C-alpha positions in Angstrom: 0.0 0.0 0.0 1.1 3.6 -0.7 2.3 5.4 2.4 0.1 8.4 3.3 0.4 11.1 6.0 -2.2 11.5 8.6 -5.2 13.8 7.9 -4.5 17.4 8.8 -8.0 18.9 8.9 -9.2 19.6 12.5 -12.6 18.0 11.9 -10.8 14.7 10.8 -9.5 14.1 14.4 -11.3 12.8 17.5 -11.1 15.4 20.3 -8.1 14.7 22.6 -8.8 12.6 25.7 -7.3 14.4 28.8 -6.7 11.6 31.3 -5.8 14.0 34.2 -9.4 15.2 34.3 -10.5 12.0 36.0 -7.4 10.8 37.8 -4.3 12.9 38.7 -2.1 9.7 38.6 -2.6 9.5 34.8 -1.6 12.7 33.0 -1.6 13.5 29.3 -3.7 13.5 26.2 -4.3 11.1 23.4 -6.0 11.9 20.1 -6.4 10.0 16.8 -7.9 10.7 13.4 -11.5 9.6 12.7 -11.3 6.2 11.0 -13.8 7.3 8.3 -11.2 9.8 7.0 -8.5 7.1 6.7 -7.2 5.1 3.8 -6.7 1.4 4.3 -2.9 2.0 4.9 -3.7 4.7 7.4 -6.3 2.6 9.2 -3.8 -0.3 9.6 -1.3 2.2 11.0 -3.9 3.4 13.5 -4.6 -0.2 14.5 -0.8 -0.7 15.1 -0.6 2.5 17.1 -3.6 1.4 19.2 -1.9 -1.9 19.9 1.2 0.0 21.0 -0.8 2.1 23.4 -2.6 -0.9 24.8 0.8 -2.7 25.3 2.2 0.3 27.2 -1.0 0.6 29.3 -0.9 -3.2 30.1 2.7 -2.9 31.3 1.9 0.1 33.5 -1.1 -1.9 34.9 1.2 -4.8 35.6 3.7 -2.7 37.5 0.9 -1.2 39.5 -0.6 -4.6 40.4 2.7 -5.7 41.7 3.0 -2.6 43.8 -0.5 -3.1 45.2 0.6 -6.4 46.8 3.9 -4.9 48.0 2.1 -1.9 49.6 -0.6 -4.0 51.2 2.1 -6.1 52.7 3.7 -3.0 54.2 0.4 -1.8 55.6 -1.4 -5.0 56.7 -1.5 -5.6 60.4 -0.6 -9.1 61.8 -3.6 -11.5 61.6 -5.3 -12.2 64.9 -5.7 -15.8 66.0 -9.5 -15.6 65.8 -9.5 -14.4 62.2 -9.8 -17.1 59.4 -6.8 -18.1 57.5 -6.9 -17.4 53.8 -4.5 -18.1 50.9 -2.3 -20.3 53.2 -1.9 -17.6 55.8 -0.6 -15.0 53.3 -2.9 -12.2 54.5 -1.3 -9.5 52.4 -1.9 -11.5 49.2 -5.5 -12.3 50.3 -6.3 -8.6 50.9 -4.6 -7.6 47.6 -6.7 -10.1 45.7 -9.9 -8.7 47.3 -8.9 -5.1 46.6 -7.9 -5.8 42.9 -11.1 -7.9 42.4 -13.2 -5.0 43.6 -11.3 -2.3 41.7 -11.3 -4.2 38.4 -14.7 -5.8 38.8 -13.3 -9.3 38.3 -13.5 -12.6 40.3 -11.0 -13.2 43.0 -9.6 -16.1 41.0 -8.9 -13.7 38.1 -7.4 -11.1 40.4 -5.1 -13.7 42.0 -3.9 -14.8 38.6 -3.2 -11.2 37.6 -1.3 -10.5 40.8 0.8 -13.7 40.4 1.6 -12.8 36.8 2.5 -9.3 37.9 4.9 -10.6 40.5 6.6 -12.8 38.0 6.9 -10.1 35.4 8.3 -7.5 37.7 10.9 -9.8 39.2 12.4 -12.9 37.4 10.6 -12.2 34.1 11.3 -8.4 33.9 12.7 -8.7 30.4 9.4 -10.0 29.2 7.6 -7.1 30.8 10.0 -4.6 29.2 9.2 -6.1 25.8 5.5 -5.6 26.4 6.1 -2.0 27.5 8.1 -1.2 24.4 5.5 -2.7 22.1 7.7 -5.5 20.9 5.2 -8.2 22.0 1.6 -8.3 23.2 0.3 -9.3 26.5 -0.8 -12.6 24.9 2.8 -13.3 23.9 4.0 -12.5 27.4 1.4 -14.9 28.9 2.5 -17.7 26.5 6.2 -17.2 27.5 5.2 -17.3 31.2 3.0 -20.4 30.7 5.9 -22.4 29.2 8.6 -21.0 31.5 6.7 -22.3 34.5 7.4 -25.9 33.4 11.2 -25.2 34.0 13.1 -25.0 37.3 13.7 -21.4 38.5 17.3 -21.3 37.4 16.4 -22.2 33.8 13.2 -20.2 33.4 15.0 -16.9 33.0 17.3 -18.2 30.3 14.3 -19.8 28.6 12.5 -16.4 28.5 15.4 -14.6 27.0 15.6 -17.1 24.2 11.8 -17.1 23.9 11.7 -13.4 23.3 14.0 -13.9 20.3 11.6 -16.6 19.0 8.6 -14.2 19.0 9.5 -13.2 15.4 10.2 -15.5 12.4 13.4 -15.4 10.5 11.8 -12.9 8.1 10.9 -10.6 11.0 7.1 -11.3 11.2 5.7 -11.3 14.7 4.3 -14.7 15.4 0.8 -15.1 16.7 0.4 -16.3 20.3 -0.7 -19.7 19.1 2.3 -20.0 16.8 4.6 -19.0 19.6 3.2 -21.6 22.0 4.0 -24.4 19.5 7.5 -23.0 19.0 8.2 -22.6 22.7 7.1 -26.1 23.6 9.9 -27.5 21.5 12.3 -24.9 23.0 11.2 -25.8 26.5 11.8 -29.5 26.0 15.3 -28.8 24.7 16.3 -26.5 27.6 14.7 -28.6 30.4 17.5 -30.1 32.6 15.5 -33.3 33.2 14.6 -35.8 30.5 11.0 -36.2 29.5 11.0 -39.8 30.9 12.2 -38.6 34.3 9.5 -35.9 34.4 6.8 -38.3 33.3 7.8 -40.7 36.1 7.7 -37.9 38.7 4.3 -36.7 37.4 3.1 -40.4 37.5 3.7 -40.5 41.3 1.4 -37.5 41.7 -1.6 -39.0 39.8 -5.0 -39.0 41.4 -8.7 -38.6 41.0 -10.9 -36.2 42.8 -14.7 -36.2 43.3 -16.8 -33.0 43.9 -20.6 -33.2 44.4 -22.7 -30.7 42.3 -26.3 -29.6 42.5 -29.2 -31.7 40.9 -27.6 -35.0 41.6 -24.5 -34.3 39.4 -20.8 -34.3 40.2 -17.4 -33.2 38.8 -14.6 -35.7 38.4 -11.0 -34.3 38.2 -8.2 -36.6 37.3 -4.5 -36.3 36.8 -3.5 -39.4 34.8 -1.1 -40.5 32.1 -2.2 -39.0 28.8 -2.9 -42.4 27.1 -5.1 -43.5 30.1 -7.0 -40.2 30.2 -7.6 -40.2 26.4 -9.0 -43.8 26.6 -11.3 -42.8 29.5 -12.4 -39.6 27.6 -13.1 -41.6 24.4 -15.1 -44.2 26.3 -17.3 -41.7 28.2 -18.0 -39.5 25.2 -18.8 -42.6 23.0 -21.3 -44.0 25.5 -22.7 -40.6 26.7 
């Protein structure tokens, strides 16, 4: 497509959004041209610019989430004996989860996952967060890297992530999709893992089990951790016979 400059007429731009009007902790303005005035090339550039802004905002939110838990830990009084124990006794984490869930209107499970990811990204996985902040990768790419890094021992996870960041683009410079990246990183993870697949499978086999949870209306939920071939056989049998 032929490169074109942005529209110059005042009526071709959306009025600037002044963030400081609503919250003094977010200062500045953002404006963009009305999509209806754009060519296809300009519209694509606006999409890329919006993604860049979203990535920066996501990184700032991640840093703030990590700080929430740190600050709550500094301010939380010691739990009294008569108070219930939550999150394994980590009262600061429990309170941070509740605060974030309320502020962001999400479930406590979702808030806990966000806080855990933020803790990883602002400490051992800081290079991944920097890549998000600079717009080199999306939050989806970052989550894919974290997801695969968690399968590795702590001492190897950081090295894995550094290499993984290099794999976010193809040899021709195209940014992989999160799905493409996941497939690529699975192979990388297996190559960098200090233990053989057979040894890890044997260790996982020792942790196998089945759990029963009753549900309303005479139903139940079965959760099982089994060897893949056994689980697949059970799944095939249950789905075939209804």
